[in-house]
N, C-alpha and C positions, 0 to 999 in steps of 0.2 A: 431402260432409260426413258422411254415414252410409253404412254398408255396405248392399248390396242383398240381404241374406240373409233369406229368409222362414222362418217356423217350420216349414213342411212341408219346405222344402229342407234345413234343419238336421236335422230328424228323419231324413230319408233318408240324410244323411251320417253321422249318429251311430248309427242303429239297427242297422247291420250287416245280417246275413243275414235277420234276422226282418223288418225293414222292406223290404229289397230284394225279398223274396218276397211282399210284401203289395200293397195297392192302389196305392201310389205307383209301384211298378215296372210294374204292368199297366194301371192306369187303371180308372175306375169300371165301364166296360162289362164287363170281364173278371170283376169281382167280382159282377156282376149275373146271371151265367149260370144260377145255381142256382134263381132264382125271379124271377117277373115282379112287380116292385115298383111298376109304373106305377099300378095301381088305388089303392095306398096313397098315393102322391104326389098323385093326383087328389083323394082324400079330404081330405088335409091342406090343399090349396089351396082346395077348396070350403068347408071349415069356417072357414078363416082369412078368406076374403072374405065369408062370411056374418056373422062377428063384426064385421068391418071396416064393413060396411054399417050395422049397428046402431049402431056408434060414430059414424059420420058422421050418421046420422039423428037420434040422440038426445043425443050428447055431444061433437060436433065442437069441438075446442079445449080440452076438459077434459083434465086430467092422466089421469084414469081414468073409465071407464064403470062404473056399478054394474050387474052383469050380470043380477041378479034383478029389480030394480025399474026399470032403465033410467035411473037418475039419474046425476048427475055427482059427481065426487069430486076434491078437490085433493090434491096430494102434497107439494110443497115448502113452500108457504105457505098456510095456511087463508084462503080467500076470494080466492085469486088463482092460477088455473091458467095454465100456459104450454104446454099442448099436449103433455105428456110422451108419452102413448101414441102420438100421431100421429108425433112425431119418432122414437120407437123403431120405428115400423112401416115407415118409408120403404124401408130397404134390403131388408127381407123382402119387401115388395110388389114391389120391383124384381126381386129374384131369382125371384119367381113370375111375372114378365112381366105383371104387372097394371099396365100402363102408364097407363091412364086414372086409376086410383086413385093412382098415384105423382104424376101431374100435379096432381090435386086437392090432395094433401098438400103438395107443394112450393109450390103457389100459396098455400095457407093460411099456410105458414111465411113466405113472402116478404111477404105482406100484413099479417100479424098478430103475428108473434113479436117480442117485445122483452124484453131483460133489464134494462131500467132500472126495477128493482123495489126499493123502499126497504124491504127486509126481509132478515133473515139466511137464507142458503141453506147447506145442508150441502155442503161442498166436494167430498167424495168422490162423493156421489150425483150432484151436478151435473156432475161431470167424466165419470163412466162413462156417464151417461144422455144428457146434453144435448151436451156437447162431443163425446163419442163418437158419439152418434146423428146429429148434424149432419155430422160428419166422414165417417161412413159414407154418408150421403145424398149428400154432395158427391162422394165417390169413385165412387158408382154412377151419378149423373146428370150430374155436371160442372156443375151450376148454381152460378155464382159466388157468389150471395148466401148459399148454405149455408155455404161456407167463411168468408165474412165474418162470419156469425153465430157460427160455431164459434170463430173468433179473438176475437170480441167477448166471448163469455162466458168464454173461457179467460183473457183479460186481466183480467176482473173477479174472477177467482179468485186471481190472482197475489199480492195483498196477504197472503193466508193464508200464503204462503211467505216473502215478502220482509220481512214484519213480525215474523217469528219469529226469536228470537236463535239458535236451533239449526239452522234450515233445515227443521225438521219443521213441516208446515203446521197451522194452527189448524183446528178442525173446521168452523167457520162463518165466513162472510164476508157482509157486506151488499153486494149487487150494485150498489146505487146509490152508497153512500158509501165502500165499501172497509173499513168498520170490521170488525175481526176479533174472534172470541170463542171460548170453549170450548177451552182448551189441553189438557184431559184427553181423550186420544184413544187410538188403537190402531194397530197396524202396518198394517192394511188401509187405514185412512183417511189414513195418511201416505205409503203406498208403492204406491198404485194409480193412477199418472199417466203412466208412461213411454210407454205405447202411444199414448194420445190426444195428449199433449203432444209426443211424438216425431214423429208424422206432421205436426203443425202446424209444428214446426221444419223438417221435411223439405220441406213444401210452401211455406212462407213464407220460408225462409232465416234465420229468427230463432232462434238457439240458446237463448234464455232458457228456453223451455218445457222442452226436454230437460234442460238443465243443472240446473234447479230440481228436476225430478222425480228425477233421478239422485242429486243431493245428499242428498235425504231418504232414499232407499234406502240410500245408503252409511252414513248416521248409524245407521240401524237395524242393518244388517249388522255394523258395527264394535262394537256393544254386545252381541253374542252372548255367552252364558255360556261357562264352561270346557267344557261338554259340546257347545258349538256350537249350542245351541238358543236360541230367542227367546221370552220372555214376550210376551203379546199387548197389554198395556196400557202406554202410555208417555205422558209429559208433554211437550208440544211446547215449552214454555218452558225446562224444565230438562234435558230429555233423559233423565230418570230413569225406570226401570221402575216401574210402578204395581201390578204383580202378579207372580206367579211361574209362572203356567200357560202352557204351550206347547200349541198346537193346529194341525192342518192345516185345521180348519174355521174358521168365523167366530169372532172377528175376526182371523184370521191368514191365511186362505186366499189371497186375491188378491195379497198381498205376494209370496209365493213364485211365483205364476203370472206376475207382471209382471217378476220377475227373469229368468225364462226368456224371456218374450216380448220384453223389451228386447233381449236377445241375438239372438233369432230374427228380429226385425224389422230391427235396425240393426247387427248384427254386433259388438256391444259386448262384448269379452272380459272386462271387469271383471264385468259382470252374470252372465256364464256361470260365472265362478269363484265368485262369491258364491252363486249358485244351487247349484252342485255341493257347495260346502262345507256349506251348510245342509241340503241333501237327504241327503247322506251321514250327517249327524248325526241327522236325523229317522228314517232307516231303521235306524240303530244303536240309538237310544234310545226311539223311540216305536212302532215297528212291533211288533205282537203277533198271534200266531196263536192262534185259539180255535176249537175244533171244526173245524179245517181251513181256517178263513177268516182272511184278513188284515184287521186293523183298526188304527186309529191312535188310541189313547186320549189323553186330556189328561194331560200329565205335568208335574211340577215341573221347570222349565227349568234349575234349579241342581243338582238331585240325581237327576233321572230317575224319581223315585217316581211311580207311577200315581195320579192324583188323581180321575179319572172315566172310566168306560167308556161314557158317553153319546156317541153319534155323531150329529152333525147331518147331515141330508139334504144340506145344502150342501157338506159335505166330499166328497160323491161326485164332484165335479169332479176331485179329486186323482188318481183313477185315470187320467183322460185326460192330465193333466199329466205323470205318471210315464211314460206311453207316449210322449208327444211328445218327452220328453228322453232317449229311448232305453232307459228302464227298463220294457221291455215286460212282462216276467214279473210284476213287482210291480204294474203297472197293471192287468193282466188279473186278478190275484188279488184286488185291492181291488174291482174291478167285480163279481167273483164274489160278494163279501160283500154288496154292495148288492143284487145280483140275488137273493140268498137272502132279503133283506128284502122285495123286490118280490114274490117268490113267496109269502111268508107273508101280507103285508098287502094286496096288490094295489096300493094307492097307498102309497108309502113315507112314514112319518110324519115330521114336522119333526125329531124326534130320537128315537133308540131306544137302549135299554140293550142292547148287544150281548152282554153276559154272560148275559142271560135272554131275549134277542130279544123284548123287550116295548117298547111305545110309551111313551117318557118324555113327549113332547109329541105328542098324537095328531092335531094339525092338519096341513094341507099347503096352502101358498099357491101351488098349481099350480107346484111347483118344477121347474126344468129340468135340474138338475145331472146326473142319471142319463143323460138323453139326450145332454147335452154330452159326457160321457165315452164314451158309446157311439159317437158320431161320431168322436171323436179316436182311439179304439181301432180302429175300422173303417178309418179312413184309414191308420193305422199298420200294420195287419196284413192287411187285406182279408178278415178272417174274418166270415162271414155271421152268426155267432152274435150279433154286436153289433147288426146290423140287426133280427134277430129279437127281441132284448131291447127295443130301442127301439120296435118295433111293439107289443109288449105294453104298454109305458109309454104309448104313444099311445092304444091301445084303452082302457086304464084311465082316462085323462083324459076321453075321450069319454063313457065310461059313468058317471063320477061327477061331473064338473065342468060339463058342458054344461047350460045353463039358458036362460032366456027370451031374453036379449039378448047372450049371450057365454059365457065360461067362468069359473066361480067357484072361489075357494079353498074348502078344506074345513076344518071345525072339528074333525071327528073321523073319521079314516079307519077306525076300528074299528067304527063304528056301521053298522047294516044297514038302509037304505043309508047311506053316509057323509053327514053333514050339511054343508050348504053355508053360506057367508057371502057377503054381497052386496058382493063386492070382486073385481076383476081387476087385478093389478099391471101396471105398465107393461112390466116385463120379459117378460111373456107375449108381447107383440107382437114383441119383439126376439129372444128366446131359443128356447124349445123348439119353436115352430112352424117357425122357421128350421132348427133342428137336424133335425127330422123331414124337412123339405123337401130339405135337402142329402143326407140319408141315402137317401131313396127316389126322388128325381126324376132324378138325373144331369143337372141343369140345365145348359144351355150357357152360362149367364151366370156360372158360378162356375168358377174355375180350381182343379180338384181337386188339382193338383200344387204350386201356389205360391199360398198364400193366408194370410190372417190374420184370425181372429175374436177380438175383445177379450173381456174378462171378462163383458161385457154382450152378447156375440155380435154386436157391431157389425163389419161387414165393412170393414176398413181396408186390405186388400190382396187382390187376386184377383178383382175385378169384371171381367168380360169385356164391354165395351161394344161 
């Protein structure tokens, strides 16, 4: 039903000499020759398991642990946790060969997790975190109940698609009743499903998931402006744009990511064409060099006029996506820009004005995108500079975010020392610690040549059991 092409395989085929001479051609051992990264990997694993034990002891089953106070925090619905951090952690624990911890987590899921919750859930977040987390846990462990639960929650999300007159999903759906709400949405929240829904179609033989995800992506692509750009806000019921601003950061980022990923995972040539069309337009109308650094300002999608030079830290992922799709030079240059911000601030702020290199939003919710791009660029090129940059990113997180019972977000990275907040997001368990581990460990449980990590870093291909 689907092609067997992974995103690393496609990268190897597309990237030409640059990629052929990189890690994919030689394997991780060759790229490791210049430095012994084992102590860094051991540190990453030790810190992760330290935080995990605090979660188990103080907040087992909670969506989040509060890392300063040791309290519990809900994410999807106030007053009702569904074990988000635990689900997000399973594949990371498995990659770290923490098998006792994996067994505990899987047992909790099998005994306790239920999606029969009479409350509206955000469809996008539920998909990338819960569908993706459970699918990754199943891919790594083979436990059948994990796939059953991934299918169960995906089925509960489907009314968001099937009740929409355009095929663009509503933002919220009640998991118990199927009632949909909030048609005012954006291209991320309508177009970030093809990876998770696609593997469910692949594993179950039910095409509904893939077809619904692809239909929504097509609707967005076909509404591009004459410049080939996409505004980011759209109405699910009318299909009309709700603003004019185009961005590679939120809420535009993972729509572009999943166009490439859908092609890379399933060999869907439509998705590759759509990705190439939009990426060519972005590079033509949004790329801007300033003080020798490559940035992507927010522009008017209809005229190309620059609207803002604020850059979200989340946009840092785009450096890796460019490299994955064979645009190595642009990916490297964009990572150079964020590395300049890392060198200035230590911890990159939530958003910065790159015209003045000042913090527009000085917080940082332990964001992983810089490390994500470092991993992708290292895989694409084998260049050790990206591991060095990720090591600095890791050291800065340890220095600023480690607290009593875990790792805390920061309210102001410019303060001395940076001020912390009593919150650790679920993606911390799935994303940057996994990126660090894969960068530094050369783990035998990960296929470095043929793999797939979702936008939430859920491992949906490449587990070596």
